[in-house]
N, C-alpha and C positions, 0 to 999 in steps of 0.2 A: 132837430135833425143835424143842423150845422154843428152844434156843440158835440154831438156824438161822433161825427166825422173828425172833428178836431182832436177829440180825446183818443180816437183810434190812431190818428196820425202821430200824436205825441207818444202813445204807447209803442207804436212801431219804431219811432225814432229812438226811444230809450232802449228798446230791444236791439236795434241795429248798433247802437253805440256800445252796449255791453258785449255784443258779438264781436265787434271790431277790436275792442280792447282785449278781450280774451284771446282772439286770434293773434293779435300783435304780441301779447305776452308769450303765447305758446311758440310762435315762430322765432321770437328772440331767444328763447331757451334752446330751441333746436339749433339756431345759428351759433350760439355759444358752444354747445356740445360738439358741433362739427368743426368750428373754426379754431377753437382753443388748441387742439393737438397740433394743428398746422403752425399756429403762432408759437407754440412751445418749441417746436423743432427749430424755428428761426432764431429765437432768443437763446436756446440752449447751444446752438452751433457757434455763438460768439461769446459764450460765457466761460468762466473759469472752470476747468474740468472737475476740480474738487467740489466746487459749489453745485455743479450739476449732479455729481455722484452723491452729494450729501442732501439733495432735495431742497436746496435753498433757492433755486430758480423757479419762480412761479409766474410773476407778471412782467418782470423786467430783467434784462441781462444783469448778471452779477460778475463784476470784474472782467471787462472786455478782454477777450482772448481770441485771437485768430489762428491759434496753433493748429486747430483741426483742419482749416483750409490750407494752411502752409504745408502740413503733412500730405494732404491729398494732392496738391499741385506740385509738390516736390518730386513726386513719382512721375517719370517720363511716360509710363504706360497709360496714365490717366489722360494726358493730352492726345496721345496716339489713339486711345480708345474713343475719345471724344470726336476726333476727326472721322474715325471709322464709323461710329454710330450715325453721324450726320450724313455720311456718304450712303450707308446702307438704308437709312430712313428715306433719303431723297430718291434713290434708285428704286427702292421697294414701292414707295408711294406712286411713282411714275408708272411702274409696271401695273400696279393695282388699278390705277385710273384707266390705263390703256385697255385693260381687260374688262373692268366692271362697267364703265360708262357705255361702250358699244353694246355689251351684252344686255344691259338694262334697257337700252333703247330698242333693241331687237325684240325683247320679250314684251315690250309695251305696245307693239304694233298688233292690231287686231287681225291683219291679213297674213300674219306669220304662220306658215304651214307647220303643223306639229308642235304648236306652242305649248299645249297642255302636257304632252309627253316629255318635252325637254324640261319644262318646269318641274314636273314630278321627279325627273332625273336629278335636277339640282337639289330639290328638297330632301331627297334621300341622304345626300352627303351632309346635311345639317344634323342628322340624328345617328348616322352610322359612318364611322371613320375607319380608315384602313388599319389604324394602330401604329404604334411607334416603330416596332421592328420592321413591318412591311414597308413603311415609309422610308426608314433608314436604308433598307435594301434597294429601294427604287432610286433614292438619291445617290447611293454608292454606284449602282449600275450605270447611272447617267454621267458619272465622273464629276459630280458637283461637290464632293466632300472637300472641306477646307477651302471653299470658295464662297464668294458673295451670293452666288445663285442658290446655294442651299438655304439661304435665309429669306429669299424673296420669291423664288419660283413655286415651292410647295403651297404657299398661301397667297397665290396671285389673285384669287377670287374669293371674296367672302360672300356667301349666298345671302346672308342677312342684309349686307350693304347693297347688294344687287337688287334685292326686293325693295329696299327703301328708294333707290334710284329709279327703279321701274315705276313705282307708285308716283314719284315726282313727275316723270314723263307722261304718265297717263292722266294726271290731274292738271298739269300745267300746259301740255301741248295737245289741244283738242284736235280731233280728226279733221275738222273743217279747215284747220290751218294747213294740214298736209294736202288736202284736196285742192285748196286754192293754189298751193305751190306746185302741185302736179299739173294743174291747168297751164301754168307758165313754163312747163317743160322741166320741172325739178324732180329728180328721182330720189330714192331713199338716201343715197350717199351725199348728194348735194344738200338735201334737207337736214341731214344730221350735222354736217360740218358748218353750213351757213346759217341755219336757223335754230336747230335744237341746242347746239353747244353754246352759242351766245346767250340763249335764254336760260341756261342751266348753271349759271355761276353759283347760285345758292347751294345746290346739291353737290357741285364739285368741291366747294369749300368744306362742306360737311364730310365728304369722302376723304379729303386731304387730312382733316382733323382725326377722323376715326382711324384711318390707315396709318397716319403718321405717328400717333400715340402708340398704336399697336407695335409698330416697328421699333420705336424708341425704347419701349419698356421690355421688349422681347430679349431674354437672355437664355431661355431654355434651348431654343434651336441652335444658338451659337455654342452652348455647352455640349450639345450632342454632335454637331457637325464640324465644329472648328477645332483645329489642333495647333495651329501656329499662333503664338501669343501676339505677334505684330498685327494679326488680323482680327483680334478680339474686339467686339464693340464695347462701349463704355460700361454697360450694365454688367457684363462678364468680368471686366477689369476690376470694377468696384467689389464685386463678389469675391474675386480671388484675393484682393487686398484684405478684406475682412476675415476670410478664412485663414490666411497666413498669420494675421495678427492674433486671431483666437488660438491658433496652434502654438504661437510663441508664448502666449500667456498661460498655456496649460502646463508649462514646465514647472517642476518642483524645485523650490529653493529653500535653503536652511538658514542662511545668515540674515540678520536683521536688516542690513543695508540692502541686500539683494531683494528682500521682501518689500522694502520701501520703494525701490526702483521699479519693481514689478507692479506695485499698486499705482504708481504714477503712470506707468505705461498702460495699465488697464483703464485708467481714467481718460487718457488720451485716445485710446481706441473707442471708448464710448462717445467721446466728443467727435471723433472722425465719422461715426455713424450718422450723426445729425448733419455734418458737413456734406457727406456723400449724398444724403437725401436732397439737400438744397442744390448741389451741383447737377444732379441728374434730373431735377425738376425745372431748372431754369429755362431750357429750350421750349418746353411745353407751355410754361407761363408766358413766354414771349410770343408764341404762336397763337395762343387762344384769343387774345383781344382782337386780332385781325379777322377771325371767323366767328366771333361771338354773336354778331347780328344775324348770321345765317344759322346758328346752332339750334335755336328754339324752333325755327321754321322747319329745319330738316327733321328734328325729333318729332314734331307734330305730324309731319307727312307720313312718317313711318308708323305712328301710333294710331292715327285716325282712320287711315285707309290701308289697303293691302291685305 
């Protein structure tokens, strides 16, 4: 009997090892598939433009060249757009938190009258939107065109993020905690500011990450509502630079010298694309490590419950 058990254990151990090795190989392949394009963008942004255009850049940079970054930062609009994007992201995220967190707390309370009706009202907006033209008319009628408010007010509340935050409050703040606080004379306002918020650092960090990345990557709203170039965010500035360069490269030339210069300019524009990706991604890469420990927890909260 003991020999049979030992054989079964050895058999299970061998199967477990085969499974672990197979899973490790599979995940390694997936990691390479996902990570290599990001790595290629980094090495291509500091390589010689002709080497990148010729396909000679594969694993390591070829002929270190920072002309792409030099061209990007030589443009004053880039730094202005960078500052604008940081300001819009900061203000927009603050407004999002001021709206989302109190709403989520209110929707998590069992004694909230009309809770189901209000929740259904919110849920409708997830599947049915007003459309671009009605939204534009509303923004225009409120006098928010060509202002920061056009970028942050229409999307002040994400219903999905509110549901995630509501689920966090429901699972992390038991009703008994509020009952104990109410015995000591604590109402909902005091409970929210003195107890709920200090215990909600994880979900606040997740909301900052979700909303912050959304504001940072948003260029379509600025494209629709912004007219003054000095107010453009970084993403719209980068887009305008690429569009202008592509338009310049579309010119027809006949002389051989002009064709050579145009080819060099085309290679530089391709190099600038990689540099622009890195420049626009740096703030997100800096922010993510500070909220990484809360990220998995916030994702699991939204996926397991709610």
